[in-house]
C-alpha positions, 0 to 999 in steps of 0.5 A: 651735133655734127656739121656736115660742112666742117667734117672735111677739116676734122681728123678721124679721132675728132670725128669719133669723139664728136660721134660719141658725144652726140650719141651720149646726148641722144642717149640722155634725151632718150633716157629722159623721154622714155619714162614719159612715153611709157607712162603715157602709153600705160595710161592710154592702154589702161584707159582702152582696157577700161573702155573695153571691159565696160563695153564687154560688160554692157554687152554681156548684161544685154545678152543676159537680159535678153536670155532671161526674157526668152527663158522666163516664160518657159520657167513659168510654164515649168513651174505651172506643170509642177503645181498641184491641183491645176493651179494657174495663178499664184502669188508665189514667184518661186520656180519650184512651188510648194508641194511640187509634183510630177503628177501632171506629167504622169497623168498626161502620159497615162490618161491621154493619147499624148504619146500618139499625138507626139508620134503623129507630129514627128512622122508628119514633121520629119516627112515634111522636112525631108520632102520639102528640102528635097524639092527645094534643093533641086528647084533652087538649083534650077533657078540658080544655074539655068536660064529658062523662060519665066525664071524671074517671074517664077521667083517673084511669084514664089516671093509673093506667095509668102506675103499671103496670110496663112489663114487665106490658104486654109480654104484652098488647101482644104479643097485640094486635100479633100479632092485628093481624098487625103482628109484625116491622113498623114499624106494630106498633112505632109502635102499641105505643109510641104506646099506652104513652106516650099517657096521660102526654102527655094529662096534660101537655097537659091541664094546660097547656090549663087555663092558657089563658084560655077568653076567647081561644076565646070571642072567636074564636067570636064572630068567626065561627070554629068550635071546630076553627079556634079550636083549630088557630089559637089553642090549638095555637100557644099550647101550643108549650112543652107540645107540645114536652115531649110530643114529647120524652117520646114521642121519648126513650121510643121511642128508648131502648125495648128490651123491646117491640122484643125481643118484636115484632121478630125480623128483623135488618133490622127491628131498632132500635139497642137490639136491634142493639147487643145483637147485638154481645154474644156468649156468650164475646166482647163487642165493647166497642169497637164497643158503645161507639162505637154508644152514642156515635153513638146519642146524637147524634139525641137531643142534636140534638132536645134542643138544638133544643127547649131554648127551650121545655123549662123553660116547658113543664115549669113552665106545664104542671104547674100550673093558674091 
């Protein structure tokens, strides 16, 4: 090694020679250490890769098991719909049973008013979803942007209304619809469904509006737009994920609802699919094949809506649930 105290007595040639010898020593030391360091690095890297692979494998196994648990009931319903003779119980666990036939689907579409029930459900559900989202978007904007007396109490009351069991709301909804002379009508069902799903939609949209900077609206107002135009042209386009979540909630709630429909509707021509499929159940005989076939067919509209709106689903749930 070079001693700084003695460098003043060395000639340039000696310093150069000393530097070369020190460099060679360092190169030899590095040559001895590098294989060891490389081997340790490779061992650690392989160990980390092995742990990551095991972790990913376990995660995928859990996801596959969860998917199977969710899908298996649908597969069994599909299997029942293919069984001949309205067989519900069977020792055969195969997905495609012996003598599989689509006769249950044909009988359901030809011998019942299933298409009419499906149409009624679509009209009521789509109208409920659009009306619910329209009302919730404006109400949530008011709760998010404006200050007015009773704002906090109003939000608390909206949240408290979701704690009331759905069964307790049947009688008030029935009396309200009956006094409005809307029994056994689309409009009565739409009003009942919109009222019941509105509080949750307002909370979802209000939480999302809080994440949008007010500076965007203020800049639009400076440019001469009105508050209504700022809401329509800026806030609503930015709120597409939250609006899709509210739409999905309204859609699934109205599509799968049974209790209110049982109270309000009494004509077979006005039945939704939930009431219509219940007609297939008799006192002594239940047409399980047609029941299962109908259960499979009614999943198609919901599946289409979910697939179309899936690109907004995660972001809407995440960003609409926090503030800041």
